[in-house]
C-alpha positions in Angstrom: 83.2 102.6 81.1 87.0 102.3 80.6 88.2 99.3 78.7 91.1 97.3 80.1 92.3 94.7 77.7 94.9 93.2 80.0 94.7 89.7 81.5 93.1 89.4 84.9 96.4 88.6 86.6 97.9 91.8 85.2 94.9 93.8 86.4 95.1 92.3 89.9 98.9 93.1 90.0 98.0 96.7 89.2 95.3 96.7 91.9 97.9 95.4 94.4 100.5 98.0 93.4 98.1 100.9 93.5 96.7 99.9 96.9 100.1 99.5 98.4 101.0 103.0 97.2 97.7 104.4 98.6 98.5 102.7 102.0 102.0 104.1 101.9 100.6 107.6 101.3 98.5 107.2 104.5 101.0 105.3 106.6 102.7 107.1 109.5 100.3 110.0 109.7 99.2 111.0 113.1 95.6 111.0 114.2 95.6 114.8 113.9 96.8 114.6 110.3 94.2 112.0 109.5 91.5 114.4 110.8 92.9 117.6 109.1 90.5 119.0 106.5 91.7 120.1 103.1 93.4 116.9 101.8 90.9 116.5 98.9 88.7 119.6 98.7 87.5 119.9 102.3 87.8 116.2 103.0 90.1 114.7 105.6 92.1 111.6 105.0 89.6 109.8 107.3 86.9 110.9 104.9 88.9 109.8 101.9 89.4 106.4 103.4 85.6 106.1 104.1 84.9 107.3 100.5 87.2 104.7 99.0 85.8 102.0 101.2 82.2 102.9 100.3 83.0 102.7 96.6 84.8 99.4 97.0 81.7 98.0 98.8 79.5 99.3 96.0 81.8 97.8 93.4 81.6 94.4 95.2 77.8 94.5 95.3 77.6 95.6 91.7 80.0 92.9 90.4 78.4 90.2 92.4 75.0 91.1 90.9 76.6 91.1 87.5 78.2 87.7 87.9 75.0 86.2 89.2 73.1 87.6 86.2 70.9 89.9 88.2 69.4 92.7 86.0 70.6 96.3 86.2 73.6 97.7 87.9 73.7 99.7 91.1 74.4 102.9 89.3 75.7 104.5 86.2 79.2 105.9 86.0 77.7 109.3 85.1 76.2 109.4 88.6 79.5 109.2 90.6 79.7 112.8 91.7 76.0 112.8 92.8 76.6 109.7 94.9 79.7 111.3 96.4 77.7 114.3 97.4 74.8 112.2 98.7 77.1 110.2 100.9 79.4 113.0 102.1 77.5 113.9 105.3 77.2 110.3 106.3 80.9 109.5 105.7 82.1 112.6 107.4 80.2 111.6 110.6 82.0 108.3 110.8 84.6 107.8 113.5 88.2 107.4 112.5 88.1 103.7 113.5 84.9 103.1 111.5 86.5 104.7 108.5 89.6 102.6 108.7 87.5 99.5 109.2 85.4 100.3 106.1 88.5 101.1 104.1 90.2 97.8 105.0 87.2 95.4 105.1 85.7 96.5 101.8 89.0 96.1 100.1 89.6 92.7 101.6 86.2 91.5 100.5 86.4 93.0 97.0 89.9 91.7 96.5 88.9 88.2 97.6 85.9 88.3 95.3 88.0 89.4 92.3 90.7 86.8 93.1 88.1 84.0 93.0 86.7 85.0 89.6 87.3 82.6 86.7 89.1 83.9 83.6 85.8 84.0 81.6 84.1 86.1 84.2 86.5 88.9 83.6 84.4 90.6 80.9 84.5 94.2 80.0 81.9 95.1 82.6 84.0 93.6 85.4 87.2 95.1 84.1 85.6 98.6 83.7 84.5 98.6 87.3 87.9 97.4 88.5 89.6 100.2 86.6 87.3 102.9 87.8 86.8 101.9 91.4 90.0 100.1 92.3 93.3 101.1 90.8 92.4 104.4 89.1 90.5 105.5 92.2 93.5 104.5 94.4 95.9 106.3 92.2 93.8 109.5 92.1 93.6 109.7 95.9 97.2 108.6 96.4 98.4 111.5 94.3 96.2 113.9 96.2 97.4 112.6 99.6 101.1 112.8 98.6 100.5 116.4 97.3 98.9 117.3 100.6 101.7 115.7 102.6 104.4 117.6 100.6 102.5 120.9 101.1 102.3 120.1 104.9 105.9 119.3 105.1 106.9 122.4 103.1 104.8 124.6 105.4 106.3 123.0 108.5 109.9 123.5 107.2 109.1 127.1 106.2 107.7 127.7 109.7 110.9 126.3 111.3 113.1 128.3 109.0 111.3 131.5 109.9 111.5 130.7 113.6 115.2 130.0 113.4 115.7 133.2 111.5 114.0 135.2 114.2 116.1 133.4 116.8 119.3 134.3 115.0 118.2 138.0 114.7 117.4 138.2 118.4 120.8 136.7 119.4 122.6 139.3 117.2 
């Protein structure tokens, strides 16, 4: 698990910045764009939002158990891809509204939990989960969404350019 040696306040600032950037990557997209496959592999942005929400809910559950001293964690980091595969069909069937609600509510609950932790509760286990399933996860998908957006905009501009070229030829 990654080791973050920063103070909790610095980590929380990083979580906030990375979440704001993720939200900015999604903001302003049409419903059609949110449902267009191919953003991350074959996933839509709706599915990416549900995926992030699911992992934040798992992170909250796991960290609550850890803080309460309950034995065992929900999963091991080496199982991440297997869980993604296991949940893919379920998450892809979610409505856009359900995906948005999971994305927002899971983050709100996890952020509230983390904000309420005492300094001494921020051990390496908590920090490792926050690194993996908050800011690193947000940054990973933010980059993918921005890359997809740029590709979409480039394709749209190329299409307009080709159309205007055909119009100029037909007028000549």
